N, C-alpha and C positions, 0 to 999 in steps of 0.2 A: 504493499500500499504506500502511495506517494505522500510524503510529509515535506512540505516546503522548508527551506532553511530558514531559522530563525533569524539570522542576520541579513536577510535578503535586501533590507532597505538601508543599509548602514552605508554603502557606497553608492546609492542611487543619486541621481541628479533629477530633480523634480521641477517642472515649470507649469506656471499657469497658462492657459489658453486665453490670451488677451486680458480682458478685465474680468473674465468669468471666474467661477469658483472650480471649473474643471482643471484638474491637474493631470499632467502626462509626464512620463519619464522622457528625458531628453532624447533617448533613442528607443524607438518602438519597433516591434516585429511584424512585418507584412508577410502575408501568406499567398501572394499573388501567383507565383510559379512553383511547381513541383510540390505542391501540397493537396493534390487532388486524389481521386480513388486510385490512380495507379502508382501513387507513391507509397513507400513502405510505412505503414502506420507506426510501428513501434520506433522507427528512426525518427519520424517527425515528432512523435510524442516526446522523445528524448530531448530534441533541440527546444521545443516549446516549453517544457518543464525546466530545463536548464535556464532558459531565458528568464522565467519567473524567479528562479532562485537568485538570479543576478540583479533583481530589481526591475526588470522589464514586465510591467503589468497592463501595458496596452498592446493588443493585438488587432491587426487591421484585415478584414476580408472584404469581399463584395459578391453579390449573389451570381455573378457571372464567372467566378474564379473556378477553375477546373483543371482539366488536362490540357494546358497549353491550346485553348481554343475549341475544346470539346468537353462533354460532360459537365456542363455548367451546373454550379451548385455543389459539386462533389468536394470542393474544398471546404465549404461551410459544414457539409456532413462529416468530413474528417474531423474538424476541429470541434464539432458538436459533440463528437464521441469523448474527446479529451475533456472538454468543459463539463460534460455530465458525469464523468467519473473522477479522474484525479484532481481536476480543479474546481469541482462543485462546492467544496467547503470553503473556497476562497472567492466565491463569486463577488462579495462585496468589496473586495479589493481590486478586482479587475476593471479595466475599460475596454470594452468591446465595441468595434465599429464595423459597419458594413454598409453597402451602397447598392443603389439600383439606377439602371439608366442604359446600360449597355445590352445586347442581346442576350436573353435568357431562355426563350422558347419561341416556337414559330408563332406567326400571326402578329397583327399589328400592335397587340399590346405586350408582346414579349421584348419590346425594346422602347425607349424613351422614358420621359418623366411625366406622363400624364397622371392624373389623380388615380385612375384605375391601375396603372402599371406600378405606381409607387406603393399602393395599399397591397397590392397582390405581392409586390417584392417583399415588404416587411413582414407581412403573414408568413410567407414561404420561407424567408430567412429565419425567423423565430422558430419554426418547426425543424429546420435543418440544424440549427445551432443548438436546439433544445433548451431555449431561454424564454423567459417572460417579457424581457425587454432588451434592447440594446442601449449602450450608453451614448453612441453617436450614430446618426443615420444620415447619409450623404445622398444628394442628387449627384450621380457619378459623372454626369456631363451636362452640358447645355443642350437643350432640345429645342430646336428652331420650330418644330411642328406643334409645340405645346406653348400656350401663352404662359409667360414667367409667373404671372399672378397665380395660375393654376398649381404650378409645381411649388410655390411658396405656400400657399394655402393648405395643400396636401401634406407638406412636411410639418407644418404648424398644427394640423389635426392629428398627425400621428403622435406628435408630442403630447397633446392633450388627452389622447386615449392611453397614454402610459406606455406605448410600445417603444419609445426612444425617449431619452433624457434631454439630449442636445442635438441639434442638426448642424450639418455643414453642406458646403458645395464643393464640387471638384471639376476642374478643367473648364472653368468659366473664364472668359476673357474678361479684362478689367471693366469694360463698360457694362457687361452682363452682370458682373458681381456687384457692381455699384447699384444696378437697378434692383437686384434681389435683396441686397442688404437693406435698402430703405424700405422694402415691402416687409421684411423680417420685423424691422423696427416698428412699423405701423402695427402689426400684429401682436407684438410683444414676445415673438418667438425667440427661444434661447439659441440663436446663431452664434457659433463659436469658432469654426474653422473652415478655412479654404484649403483643400488639399490640392497640390499642384506638383508637376514635374519640375524638379529643382535641383540643380547641382552647381558647383562653383564654375563649371565650365559654360554653363547656360545661365546667362544673366537676364533672360527675358522677363522673369517675375518682377525683378527691380526695375528694369528698364522701362517696363509698362506702366509703373505707378501702383501696381497692385499692393505692394508692400505698405506704401504710404497710406492707401485707402483703407486697408484692414487697421492699420494702427490708429488711424482718426476715428474709426468706429468701435474700437475696443475688441477687435477680433484678432485672430492669430492664423499664421500660416503653418501648414504641416507639410513636409516635403516627402514625396515619393522619388524614387530613382536617385537617391543623394549621391551614389557612386556611379551614376552614368552607365548602368548595365556592366559595371566592372571596369570600364575605362580608367576610372580614378583609383587604380590599383597598380601594382608592379608588373601585372599580368602582360600589358601591351606596351612596355617601354621599348621593346625592339621591333615593333611593328603590329598592325592591325590586320588580322586575317580577312580575306575576301568575304567569308561567311559570316562575319561579325553581324549580330542582330542589334542595330541600334534602334532605340525607341523614336517613334515618329516625332516626338517633341524635341529630339536632340539631333536631328538629321543636319541642321545648320553648323554643327561642330565640324563636319567634314567639308565645309565650304571651300576651304583654302587647301584641301588635299590631305592625304594621310599623313605625308611627312610633315606638314606644319602643325598638325595636331600632336603627333608623336614628339616633336621638338618641345611643345608646350608642356606635354606630360613630364618629359624629362627635367624641364626646368623646375616645375612644380615639386617634383620628386626631390630635387637637390634641397629646395627650401624646407621640405619636410624633414629631410635627414638633419639639417642644421637645427631644426627644433626638437629633434630626438623622436621623431614620429614617423609612421609610415605614410604614404601617399593617401590612403584611404582615411587614416585617422586625421590628416590635415584637412580633407575635403569634408569630413563631417564636422570638425571643430569650426571651419570656416563659415558654414551655413548656422551653426549654433551660435556664432558671436553675436547675431542680430537677435535682439529679445523678442522681436515679433514671431520669430520662428519658435514655436512651442516644442516641436519634436521633429526628428528625422525617422522616416521608416526604411529600416534596412530589410533586405530579403535574402536569407541565407537558409541552407540545410546543413550547415557546418557549424558545430560548437566551437571549433577552433577559430573560424572566421569571426563568429558572433563575439567571442571573447576579445579578439584583436580589435574590432570595431569599438568595443566599449571602452578601450583604453584611450579612444579619443577624448573621453570626458575628464581625463587627468591633466589636459592642457587645452583649455578653451580660450585663453587670453592671447592676443596678437599685440606685438609692439607697433607703434606707429610706423617704423621702418619696414616690418614685415607686411604690413597692410597695403603700404605704398608699392612695394615690389610685387605682391600678389595681384593688385588692382591693375597694375601695368601689364603684367602678363595676360591677364584675362581679357583685356580690352585692346 
């Protein structure tokens, strides 16, 4: 029988999501890839429980996560088994987030953020997760086919029905986020987070004014893909293979060619070594230097990688000189 380590919060770095009472670990665990029904349950259970023992109490899923584009929902099923067994006694400590908006089943209501789709999404997610409520429920994407007022009202009603405690949005452009935030304010909805693709190589979130918008409205950013699918590690310092799967939000990183990107990675790696960090640790610390960023969501199936990432929290401060050097490299 699993029993969590008693000292699991001793080294944890905990941050508030904006001005809200929602608290998150600075590093969260996301289950986007390789946590579906094709994954070995015992191995995944080991990683998830180890994460909790290390003070990671926020786990992020979505209703369409499965086996890399198939068996949608199977990630929630896998995680639900662990939640209902090993982690059941710790439910009040956990922050569980899920999302709806991308394809989950056939037909017009299997995609998008209409009222019907969002309610079906939360009800089905709760069944798969074997939970009475989730802590955060996101509109996973902006849906141009649905009035934004309808999406916001549905999320508000889901909170009022006790199926979620907080709401967030994900993959919204800054103008879309601005409109949604005002509607949430009018309804008094506990909107707390905007989940975006964000890493130190991709400055779109800051450049678009989204960070400033969220700060002004007392909300926070939560970054997915903070290591750019592994680019921000030592794995690709000698070159990027032709079959590398880059996320669509990061395609511009290769705009100047592979050689230019590799040169940038090498320069960042040298700076990381000077700080006594790995490139991955530097990349995570760089995002977390901004108080608007409540947490970064890492995705790993390796305990070794998870522990290595957590070491980023040992050095989050950057000198003025380091900030100038890194900013020059990134722009």
